[in-house]
C-alpha positions as CSV (number, residue, x, y, z in Angstrom):
1,M,117.8,101.8,95.5
2,V,118.1,105.5,96.4
3,L,115.5,107.3,98.4
4,L,115.3,110.9,97.3
5,T,113.3,113.0,99.8
6,G,112.9,116.7,99.7
7,I,111.3,118.2,102.8
8,I,108.3,120.2,101.6
9,M,108.9,123.9,101.9
10,S,106.6,126.8,102.7
11,C,104.9,126.6,99.3
12,D,103.2,123.4,100.4
13,V,102.8,123.9,104.1
14,K,99.1,123.2,104.3
15,N,99.2,119.8,102.4
16,S,102.3,118.6,104.2
17,N,101.8,119.7,107.8
18,V,105.2,121.4,107.7
19,S,105.9,124.9,109.2
20,P,107.0,127.7,106.9
21,E,110.5,128.0,108.4
22,A,111.2,124.3,107.5
23,A,113.3,124.8,104.3
24,F,115.9,122.2,103.5
25,V,116.5,119.5,101.0
26,R,118.4,116.3,101.7
27,V,119.1,113.0,99.9
28,Y,118.7,109.8,101.9
29,E,120.0,106.6,100.3
30,S,119.9,102.9,101.0
31,S,122.9,100.6,100.4
32,N,120.4,97.8,99.6
33,I,119.9,97.7,95.9
34,D,116.8,95.5,96.3
35,E,114.9,98.2,98.2
36,A,112.7,100.9,96.7
37,Y,111.2,103.6,98.9
38,Y,108.0,105.5,98.1
39,P,107.6,108.5,100.5
40,E,103.9,108.9,101.4
41,A,103.6,111.5,104.1
42,I,105.6,113.9,106.3
43,I,104.6,115.5,109.5
44,E,106.3,118.0,111.9
45,L,106.1,117.1,115.6
46,E,105.6,119.5,118.5
47,N,109.4,119.3,119.2
48,K,110.1,120.4,115.5
49,N,111.4,117.0,114.5
50,F,109.9,115.3,111.5
51,L,108.5,111.9,110.7
52,I,108.5,110.5,107.1
53,L,106.2,107.6,106.3
54,S,107.2,105.5,103.3
55,A,106.1,102.4,101.5
56,L,109.0,100.0,101.2
57,S,109.3,97.6,98.2
58,D,111.7,94.8,98.6
59,S,112.4,91.8,96.3
60,N,111.6,89.6,99.3
61,L,108.1,91.0,99.8
62,S,105.7,89.0,97.6
63,N,102.3,90.6,98.4
64,F,102.4,94.3,99.1
65,P,105.0,97.0,100.0
66,G,106.1,97.2,103.6
67,I,106.5,100.2,105.8
68,S,109.4,102.4,106.7
69,I,109.5,105.4,109.1
70,L,112.3,107.9,109.2
71,A,112.8,110.4,112.1
72,L,114.6,113.6,111.3
73,S,115.9,116.5,113.3
74,P,114.7,120.1,112.6
75,S,117.6,120.4,110.2
76,G,117.0,117.1,108.5
77,E,119.6,115.0,110.2
78,I,118.5,111.3,110.6
79,L,117.7,110.5,114.2
80,S,116.5,107.0,113.6
81,S,114.7,104.7,111.2
82,L,112.2,101.9,111.7
83,A,111.1,99.1,109.3
84,L,107.9,97.5,110.5
85,P,107.4,93.7,110.3
86,V,106.3,92.4,106.9
87,S,102.9,91.6,108.3
88,Y,102.2,95.4,108.1
89,A,101.8,96.7,104.5
90,N,100.4,99.5,102.4
91,P,100.9,102.7,104.5
92,V,98.1,105.1,103.6
93,A,99.4,108.6,102.6
94,E,98.4,110.7,105.6
95,W,99.6,111.1,109.1
96,I,96.9,111.4,111.8
97,Q,97.6,113.6,114.8
98,I,95.2,113.8,117.7
99,G,95.9,115.2,121.1
100,G,99.7,115.0,120.6
101,N,99.6,111.4,119.5
102,T,100.7,110.5,116.0
103,Y,99.1,107.6,113.9
104,F,98.9,106.2,110.4
105,V,96.7,103.6,108.7
106,C,98.0,100.5,107.0
107,M,96.8,97.0,106.4
108,D,97.5,93.4,107.2
109,D,99.7,91.8,104.5
110,I,97.4,88.7,104.3
111,S,93.9,89.6,105.4
112,M,94.1,93.2,104.0
113,H,92.3,94.5,107.1
114,A,93.0,98.1,107.8
115,K,95.0,98.8,111.0
116,L,95.7,101.9,113.1
117,I,99.4,102.3,114.2
118,E,100.6,104.8,116.7
119,V,104.2,106.0,116.3
120,T,106.3,107.5,119.1
121,L,109.6,109.3,118.9
122,N,111.2,109.3,122.4
123,G,114.5,111.2,122.1
124,T,116.0,109.4,119.1
125,E,114.2,106.1,119.6
126,L,111.3,105.3,117.3
127,S,108.6,102.8,118.3
128,Y,105.2,101.7,117.1
129,N,102.1,100.2,118.7
130,E,99.1,98.7,116.9
131,Q,96.1,100.4,118.4
132,L,93.2,98.6,116.6
133,E,92.1,96.7,113.5
134,F,89.2,98.2,111.6
135,D,86.4,96.1,110.1
136,R,87.5,97.2,106.7
137,R,89.9,95.9,104.0
138,M,92.1,97.6,101.4
139,P,92.3,101.1,102.8
140,L,93.0,103.7,100.2
141,A,92.9,107.2,101.7
142,V,92.6,108.9,105.1
143,W,91.7,112.4,106.2
144,N,91.9,113.9,109.7
145,D,91.2,117.4,111.2
146,G,92.9,116.9,114.5
147,Q,89.8,115.2,115.9
148,N,87.6,113.3,113.5
149,T,88.9,110.9,110.8
150,L,87.6,109.8,107.4
151,M,88.8,106.6,105.9
152,L,88.2,105.3,102.3
153,S,88.4,101.6,101.5
154,Y,87.4,99.2,98.8
155,E,85.1,96.2,99.6
156,R,86.1,93.7,96.9
157,I,83.4,91.0,97.6
158,G,80.4,93.4,97.1
159,R,82.4,95.7,94.7
160,N,81.7,98.8,96.9
161,T,83.5,101.9,97.9
162,I,83.2,102.5,101.6
163,I,83.7,105.8,103.5
164,D,83.8,105.6,107.3
165,F,83.7,108.5,109.7
166,Y,85.3,108.1,113.2
167,D,85.4,110.3,116.3
168,Q,88.6,111.3,118.1
169,N,88.6,108.0,119.9
170,F,88.2,106.1,116.5
171,N,84.7,105.1,117.4
172,P,82.6,104.7,114.2
173,V,80.0,107.4,113.7
174,W,78.6,106.8,110.3
175,A,79.5,104.9,107.1
176,T,78.6,105.3,103.5
177,Q,78.6,102.5,100.9
178,I,78.7,103.3,97.2
179,S,78.5,100.6,94.5
180,T,81.3,100.6,91.9
181,N,79.1,98.4,89.6
182,E,82.4,96.9,88.3
183,D,85.1,94.6,89.7
184,F,88.0,97.0,90.4
185,E,90.0,94.6,92.6
186,S,92.9,94.1,90.1
187,L,93.2,97.8,89.6
188,V,93.1,98.6,93.3
189,R,95.7,95.8,94.0
190,L,98.1,97.3,91.4
191,H,97.6,100.7,93.0
192,I,98.4,99.4,96.5
193,Q,101.4,97.4,95.2
194,R,102.8,100.5,93.4
195,K,103.0,98.4,90.3
196,G,100.2,100.0,88.2
197,K,98.8,103.5,87.6
198,T,98.5,105.4,90.9
199,L,94.9,106.3,91.3
200,P,93.9,109.8,92.7
201,F,92.2,108.7,95.9
202,F,91.8,111.7,98.3
203,M,89.3,113.4,100.6
204,G,88.8,116.6,102.5
205,S,86.3,118.9,104.2
206,I,84.1,121.7,103.0
207,D,83.7,124.8,105.2
208,N,80.1,125.9,105.6
209,D,78.0,128.1,107.9
210,T,77.4,125.4,110.4
211,S,79.5,123.7,113.1
212,V,79.3,120.4,111.2
213,K,81.6,120.0,108.2
214,D,80.7,118.4,104.9
215,Y,83.1,116.3,102.9
216,F,84.3,115.4,99.5
217,V,85.8,112.1,98.5
218,N,87.5,111.2,95.2
219,C,86.9,107.4,94.8
220,L,85.7,104.6,92.6
221,A,81.9,104.6,91.9
222,N,79.6,103.7,89.1
223,Y,82.2,102.3,86.7
224,S,84.7,105.2,87.1
225,M,86.5,107.7,89.3
226,V,83.9,110.0,90.9
227,M,84.1,112.8,93.4
228,L,81.4,112.4,96.0
229,F,80.0,115.1,98.3
230,L,78.8,113.9,101.7
231,S,76.8,115.4,104.5
232,G,78.9,115.6,107.7
233,N,75.8,114.8,109.8
234,S,75.0,111.4,108.3
235,G,77.4,110.7,105.4
236,G,74.5,110.9,103.0
237,E,75.5,111.8,99.4
238,T,74.6,115.4,98.5
239,G,76.2,115.4,95.0
240,R,78.9,113.9,92.8
241,L,81.2,114.9,89.9
242,Y,81.2,112.3,87.1
243,N,84.2,111.7,84.9
244,E,82.7,111.4,81.4
245,A,86.1,111.4,79.7
246,D,87.4,107.9,80.4
247,S,87.4,105.1,83.0
248,P,90.3,104.3,85.4
249,A,90.5,101.0,83.7
250,W,91.9,102.9,80.6
251,P,95.6,103.8,80.4
252,G,95.1,107.5,80.9
253,F,92.7,109.8,82.8
254,G,92.9,112.8,80.4
255,T,91.2,116.1,80.8
256,G,87.4,115.9,80.2
257,I,84.1,117.4,81.0
258,V,82.5,116.4,84.3
259,Q,79.0,116.9,85.6
260,A,78.0,117.7,89.1
261,A,74.7,115.8,89.5
262,Q,73.2,117.1,92.8
263,P,70.0,115.5,93.9
264,E,66.9,117.7,93.5
265,T,69.1,120.6,92.2
266,E,70.2,121.8,88.9
267,S,73.3,120.1,87.4
268,C,76.4,122.2,86.9
269,W,79.4,121.7,84.7
270,G,83.1,122.1,85.0
271,I,86.5,120.9,83.7
272,K,88.3,117.9,85.2
273,H,92.1,118.4,85.3
């Protein structure tokens, strides 16, 4: 299977952590026809080299996609590549960079516990080190601002979406649990396995007039996909956007009217794209 990877150019610098001067396109291919690569995230290191994080699907992997890391020179030449052991699976689409250290989140292939992996590029040698195992399963999205980290996961027993906030040392600060009111495990599994419809899990921060950021999270809640707005102080919900067009269980997500139902405030309306 061929891995086609275009290094994101200046039009997408903010989302890809790539500097404006990085402008090249290369094709990287594998001679193994049983392999399929799904590029998830790219990051530019302080020395101007790049790391590409990919999910690796192989006919020998029965549960979830594995993990591949590709190190590139500033001009896109391959420096080295690394395939993690099959016990590590489901790389979440976001690099985390704190204090010059580079991490990503994945999960255990059997227990589905989320794990934090540190990646080091020393010259042309790639290496990894498992830093910790989170008390969460089925990680779906990660966000980091260079210090603090948000992680979204699905708790299949209680049918809950969970958002965790960690400090720069990955100590838990607060957690928010939202009921989905429906069993979405099969849907989430297909999403993780890259076999079903890819669901739009994402999160980010909201600038305000205080030193504490607020956050938004697109996740499963109350039978559908919902965008939650959370207080940065406590993780408490301050509002949500409902998708009234369809449910993620349906084949398509379509464009529809959504409602922002903010507690103790007037509701407002908009269009979901």
